[in-house]
ZAKOL-691808 format. One record per residue (C-alpha): residue number from 1; x, y, z; residue in three letters. Coordinates in steps of 0.2 Angstrom, whole numbers, padded with zeros to 4 digits. Layout:
REM ZAKOL-691808
nr:NUM, xx:X, yy:Y, zz:Z, rest:ala
...
REM end
This chain:
REM ZAKOL-691808
nr:1, xx:0027, yy:-0021, zz:0119, rest:met
nr:2, xx:0034, yy:-0031, zz:0103, rest:ser
nr:3, xx:0030, yy:-0031, zz:0088, rest:glu
nr:4, xx:0021, yy:-0048, zz:0087, rest:thr
nr:5, xx:0011, yy:-0041, zz:0102, rest:ala
nr:6, xx:0004, yy:-0028, zz:0092, rest:val
nr:7, xx:-0014, yy:-0031, zz:0083, rest:thr
nr:8, xx:-0012, yy:-0028, zz:0062, rest:pro
nr:9, xx:-0023, yy:-0013, zz:0053, rest:val
nr:10, xx:-0028, yy:-0013, zz:0038, rest:arg
nr:11, xx:-0025, yy:0005, zz:0027, rest:arg
nr:12, xx:-0033, yy:0012, zz:0011, rest:his
nr:13, xx:-0024, yy:0024, zz:0002, rest:val
nr:14, xx:-0028, yy:0032, zz:-0014, rest:leu
nr:15, xx:-0013, yy:0038, zz:-0023, rest:phe
nr:16, xx:-0014, yy:0054, zz:-0036, rest:arg
nr:17, xx:-0003, yy:0061, zz:-0048, rest:gly
nr:18, xx:0007, yy:0052, zz:-0063, rest:arg
nr:19, xx:0005, yy:0035, zz:-0054, rest:val
nr:20, xx:-0002, yy:0023, zz:-0069, rest:gln
nr:21, xx:0009, yy:0014, zz:-0084, rest:gly
nr:22, xx:0025, yy:0022, zz:-0074, rest:ile
nr:23, xx:0027, yy:0003, zz:-0065, rest:gly
nr:24, xx:0019, yy:0009, zz:-0049, rest:phe
nr:25, xx:0010, yy:-0007, zz:-0045, rest:arg
nr:26, xx:0024, yy:-0017, zz:-0049, rest:tyr
nr:27, xx:0037, yy:-0008, zz:-0039, rest:thr
nr:28, xx:0027, yy:-0009, zz:-0025, rest:thr
nr:29, xx:0023, yy:-0027, zz:-0023, rest:val
nr:30, xx:0041, yy:-0025, zz:-0024, rest:ser
nr:31, xx:0042, yy:-0014, zz:-0010, rest:ile
nr:32, xx:0030, yy:-0024, zz:0000, rest:ala
nr:33, xx:0041, yy:-0039, zz:-0003, rest:arg
nr:34, xx:0053, yy:-0031, zz:0009, rest:arg
nr:35, xx:0040, yy:-0029, zz:0024, rest:his
nr:36, xx:0029, yy:-0042, zz:0034, rest:pro
nr:37, xx:0013, yy:-0032, zz:0023, rest:val
nr:38, xx:-0001, yy:-0043, zz:0014, rest:val
nr:39, xx:-0017, yy:-0034, zz:0004, rest:gly
nr:40, xx:-0017, yy:-0027, zz:-0016, rest:phe
nr:41, xx:-0012, yy:-0014, zz:-0027, rest:val
nr:42, xx:-0024, yy:-0010, zz:-0042, rest:arg
nr:43, xx:-0025, yy:0005, zz:-0056, rest:asn
nr:44, xx:-0042, yy:0014, zz:-0053, rest:leu
nr:45, xx:-0052, yy:0022, zz:-0069, rest:pro
nr:46, xx:-0048, yy:0040, zz:-0065, rest:asp
nr:47, xx:-0031, yy:0034, zz:-0066, rest:gly
nr:48, xx:-0028, yy:0034, zz:-0048, rest:ser
nr:49, xx:-0021, yy:0020, zz:-0038, rest:val
nr:50, xx:-0030, yy:0011, zz:-0025, rest:glu
nr:51, xx:-0018, yy:0001, zz:-0011, rest:leu
nr:52, xx:-0025, yy:-0008, zz:0002, rest:val
nr:53, xx:-0013, yy:-0015, zz:0015, rest:ala
nr:54, xx:-0012, yy:-0024, zz:0031, rest:glu
nr:55, xx:0002, yy:-0025, zz:0045, rest:ala
nr:56, xx:0006, yy:-0019, zz:0061, rest:val
nr:57, xx:0005, yy:0002, zz:0064, rest:pro
nr:58, xx:0025, yy:0003, zz:0061, rest:ser
nr:59, xx:0027, yy:-0009, zz:0046, rest:val
nr:60, xx:0012, yy:-0001, zz:0039, rest:leu
nr:61, xx:0021, yy:0018, zz:0040, rest:asp
nr:62, xx:0038, yy:0011, zz:0033, rest:his
nr:63, xx:0031, yy:0002, zz:0020, rest:phe
nr:64, xx:0021, yy:0018, zz:0012, rest:leu
nr:65, xx:0036, yy:0029, zz:0017, rest:ala
nr:66, xx:0045, yy:0018, zz:0005, rest:asp
nr:67, xx:0033, yy:0019, zz:-0008, rest:ile
nr:68, xx:0031, yy:0037, zz:-0004, rest:ala
nr:69, xx:0050, yy:0039, zz:-0004, rest:ser
nr:70, xx:0051, yy:0029, zz:-0023, rest:glu
nr:71, xx:0040, yy:0038, zz:-0031, rest:phe
nr:72, xx:0042, yy:0057, zz:-0025, rest:ala
nr:73, xx:0041, yy:0064, zz:-0042, rest:gly
nr:74, xx:0026, yy:0056, zz:-0047, rest:asp
nr:75, xx:0013, yy:0056, zz:-0032, rest:ile
nr:76, xx:0003, yy:0071, zz:-0032, rest:arg
nr:77, xx:-0009, yy:0067, zz:-0018, rest:gln
nr:78, xx:-0009, yy:0050, zz:-0005, rest:gln
nr:79, xx:-0025, yy:0049, zz:0003, rest:val
nr:80, xx:-0025, yy:0036, zz:0018, rest:val
nr:81, xx:-0039, yy:0032, zz:0030, rest:cys
nr:82, xx:-0039, yy:0016, zz:0041, rest:glu
nr:83, xx:-0052, yy:0001, zz:0032, rest:ala
nr:84, xx:-0063, yy:-0011, zz:0039, rest:val
nr:85, xx:-0055, yy:-0031, zz:0039, rest:arg
nr:86, xx:-0068, yy:-0037, zz:0030, rest:asp
nr:87, xx:-0058, yy:-0050, zz:0017, rest:glu
nr:88, xx:-0042, yy:-0061, zz:0022, rest:asp
nr:89, xx:-0025, yy:-0058, zz:0013, rest:phe
nr:90, xx:-0012, yy:-0073, zz:0011, rest:ala
nr:91, xx:-0001, yy:-0062, zz:0001, rest:arg
nr:92, xx:0003, yy:-0043, zz:-0006, rest:phe
nr:93, xx:-0003, yy:-0046, zz:-0025, rest:glu
nr:94, xx:-0010, yy:-0032, zz:-0040, rest:ile
nr:95, xx:-0028, yy:-0034, zz:-0044, rest:arg
nr:96, xx:-0038, yy:-0029, zz:-0060, rest:gln
REM end
């Protein structure tokens, strides 16, 4: 089955560790430009970073692997779960 025939999925990811104040969101947007993903990334008040991304599963896997590789020394925990597709995204962006 081709990638175009695969239904996109949405994943919700919480990154914990030293993930704020290091350019995490901006670098994540830069990484997203290399992948056909849509969604957002934002800082949370507790010091973690929330990411919601949508793409075909293999693309999401590569996208998240690239983020994990880029911030290997900073991410202490990465919690990934499937998310409900309750909003349409036009691009991948930073949210406040």
